[in-house]
N, C-alpha and C positions, 0 to 999 in steps of 0.2 A: 328133389321133386318139389314143385310149387303146389301148395295146398290152398283151398279156399279159406277165407277168414271166418265164414259162417258155416257151421257144421250142418250136415244133412238133417239132423234132428231139430235144428232151429228153423227149418223151412217147412212148416206144416200145411201150407196153403197151396192148392193146385190153381194155377192161373193159366189163362189162354192169352196168346199174344197175336195182335193183328196190326197190319199196316194198310194204308189205303191202296186199293188196286188201281189199275189203269183207268183213266177218265173215259167215260162212255157218254156220247151225246144223248140228251134226254128228250129230244124232239121239239123243244121249245127254245132252242138256241143256247142252252146251257149244258152243263155236264154234271154227271153224278159219279161218285166214287164209292163203290161198295167196299167194305173191309175184306181183306184177304188174310188168311192165317199165315203165320211165319213157318219156317221149317227149322226145327220142330215147332208145332203150334202151341204146345203147353209144357209146363214144368212145375216142379215144386219150388215155392219161394217163401220168403219171410215178408209179410205185409204188416206194416205198423204205422201208427200215426207219426207224422213229422213233428219234431220239436224244433225250437229255435236253435238249440245246440247242434242238432243233426244237420240243419241247413247251413250253419256256419262251417261245420267240418267238411261236409260233402261238396257244397257249392260255393266255396270261398271265391270272392271276387265277382259274384253275380247276385242279382236281386231276384229272389224266388218267393215273393210274399204270398203267392196263391197256392203254394205247395201244401198238400194235406197228408200225403202218405210217402213213405220210403219203402220201395220194393227191392229186396236183395235176392238175387238168383244166380245160378251158374251163368257164366259168360255167354252172351248171345249176340253175335255180330250184327244182326238185323234190327236190334232195338235202337230206335232213334227218337227224336222229339215228335215224330209223326205217329208213333206207336200207341195203340190203345191196349190196356191190360184189363181183361175181364176177370173179375174176382167174385165168384158167386153171381149174384144179381147186380153187382156193382160194376161200374166202368170207370177206369182211371186213365187219364190222358198223361202221357209222359211229357214233362216240361224240362227235364234235364237228365243226362246220362253220364255216369262215371264208371271207370274201371280202375279200382285201387292199384296204384303204382304202375298203371298201364301194362299189367301182366297178362290180361285177357284170360283171367281165371274166374272172375266174378263181375257181374253187372249190378250197379246200384242205380235204380231209376227213381228220380224225384218226380212225384205225380200229383196231379190235381184231380179230385173226384168230380165226375160229371153228375150233377143233380138234375133229374128230369122233372 
Protein backbone atom coordinates (compact mmCIF):
# COMPACT_ATOMS: atom_id res chain seq x y z
CA UNK A 1 0.00 0.00 0.00
CA UNK A 2 1.23 3.48 -0.86
CA UNK A 3 0.86 5.90 2.02
CA UNK A 4 1.09 9.71 1.98
CA UNK A 5 4.32 11.21 3.28
CA UNK A 6 2.45 13.83 5.32
CA UNK A 7 0.36 12.37 8.14
CA UNK A 8 -3.24 13.42 8.66
CA UNK A 9 -2.28 15.02 11.98
CA UNK A 10 0.16 17.31 10.14
CA UNK A 11 -2.68 18.74 8.01
CA UNK A 12 -4.53 21.01 10.47
CA UNK A 13 -5.86 23.61 8.01
CA UNK A 14 -9.14 23.41 6.08
CA UNK A 15 -8.69 24.87 2.59
CA UNK A 16 -11.12 25.47 -0.27
CA UNK A 17 -10.04 24.90 -3.87
CA UNK A 18 -11.30 26.86 -6.89
CA UNK A 19 -10.55 26.97 -10.62
CA UNK A 20 -11.80 29.57 -13.11
CA UNK A 21 -15.22 28.75 -14.52
CA UNK A 22 -16.28 29.14 -18.15
CA UNK A 23 -15.78 32.65 -19.58
CA UNK A 24 -19.02 34.65 -19.73
CA UNK A 25 -19.45 37.81 -21.86
CA UNK A 26 -19.60 40.90 -19.66
CA UNK A 27 -21.61 43.07 -22.12
CA UNK A 28 -18.71 45.45 -22.82
CA UNK A 29 -16.89 43.20 -25.30
CA UNK A 30 -14.86 41.41 -22.63
CA UNK A 31 -15.28 38.31 -20.55
CA UNK A 32 -15.41 37.51 -16.86
CA UNK A 33 -14.59 34.26 -15.13
CA UNK A 34 -16.05 33.55 -11.74
CA UNK A 35 -14.29 30.96 -9.59
CA UNK A 36 -15.88 27.51 -9.44
CA UNK A 37 -15.24 25.01 -6.64
CA UNK A 38 -13.40 21.81 -7.46
CA UNK A 39 -14.82 18.37 -6.66
CA UNK A 40 -14.28 17.90 -3.75
CA UNK A 41 -14.17 21.62 -2.97
CA UNK A 42 -12.23 21.43 0.29
CA UNK A 43 -9.88 19.30 2.32
CA UNK A 44 -7.45 19.38 5.22
CA UNK A 45 -3.96 20.50 4.25
CA UNK A 46 -0.64 21.60 5.64
CA UNK A 47 -0.02 25.29 4.86
CA UNK A 48 3.41 26.66 5.68
CA UNK A 49 5.71 29.46 4.58
CA UNK A 50 8.00 28.55 1.70
CA UNK A 51 11.72 28.52 2.39
CA UNK A 52 14.52 28.57 -0.17
CA UNK A 53 15.31 24.96 0.77
CA UNK A 54 11.70 23.90 0.08
CA UNK A 55 11.68 25.57 -3.31
CA UNK A 56 14.97 23.94 -4.30
CA UNK A 57 13.65 20.51 -3.29
CA UNK A 58 10.14 20.74 -4.74
CA UNK A 59 10.66 22.94 -7.78
CA UNK A 60 14.11 21.93 -8.99
CA UNK A 61 14.92 23.30 -12.41
CA UNK A 62 12.39 26.15 -12.29
CA UNK A 63 12.44 29.70 -11.00
CA UNK A 64 9.75 30.41 -8.41
CA UNK A 65 11.02 33.55 -6.73
CA UNK A 66 7.53 34.78 -5.89
CA UNK A 67 6.38 31.69 -4.01
CA UNK A 68 5.29 32.40 -0.45
CA UNK A 69 3.66 29.17 0.78
CA UNK A 70 3.80 25.41 0.34
CA UNK A 71 0.46 23.60 0.61
CA UNK A 72 0.57 19.82 1.04
CA UNK A 73 -2.70 17.92 0.70
CA UNK A 74 -4.09 14.59 -0.44
CA UNK A 75 -3.80 14.15 -4.20
CA UNK A 76 -6.30 16.20 -6.19
CA UNK A 77 -6.15 15.79 -9.99
CA UNK A 78 -7.86 19.15 -10.68
CA UNK A 79 -5.22 21.29 -8.94
CA UNK A 80 -3.27 23.23 -11.60
CA UNK A 81 -1.45 26.54 -11.91
CA UNK A 82 -4.89 28.14 -12.43
CA UNK A 83 -6.14 27.00 -9.02
CA UNK A 84 -6.80 29.36 -6.11
CA UNK A 85 -6.59 28.05 -2.57
CA UNK A 86 -8.71 29.83 0.03
CA UNK A 87 -7.19 29.55 3.49
CA UNK A 88 -9.31 31.41 6.03
CA UNK A 89 -9.46 35.01 4.78
CA UNK A 90 -6.32 34.52 2.69
CA UNK A 91 -6.09 33.65 -1.01
CA UNK A 92 -3.19 31.73 -2.49
CA UNK A 93 -2.58 31.36 -6.23
CA UNK A 94 -0.90 28.11 -7.25
CA UNK A 95 2.29 28.77 -9.26
CA UNK A 96 3.56 25.18 -9.31
CA UNK A 97 2.23 21.68 -8.63
CA UNK A 98 4.10 18.49 -7.77
CA UNK A 99 3.15 14.92 -6.96
CA UNK A 100 6.02 13.20 -5.12
CA UNK A 101 7.33 10.30 -7.19
CA UNK A 102 4.30 10.75 -9.51
CA UNK A 103 2.37 8.31 -7.30
CA UNK A 104 -0.83 10.42 -7.18
CA UNK A 105 -1.04 10.10 -3.41
CA UNK A 106 -0.16 13.64 -2.38
CA UNK A 107 -0.27 17.06 -4.05
CA UNK A 108 2.28 19.72 -3.20
CA UNK A 109 1.19 23.16 -4.38
CA UNK A 110 3.71 26.00 -4.50
CA UNK A 111 1.70 29.18 -3.95
CA UNK A 112 1.93 32.96 -3.98
CA UNK A 113 -0.30 34.86 -1.59
CA UNK A 114 -2.59 37.48 -3.14
CA UNK A 115 -2.42 40.69 -1.13
CA UNK A 116 -5.44 42.92 -1.73
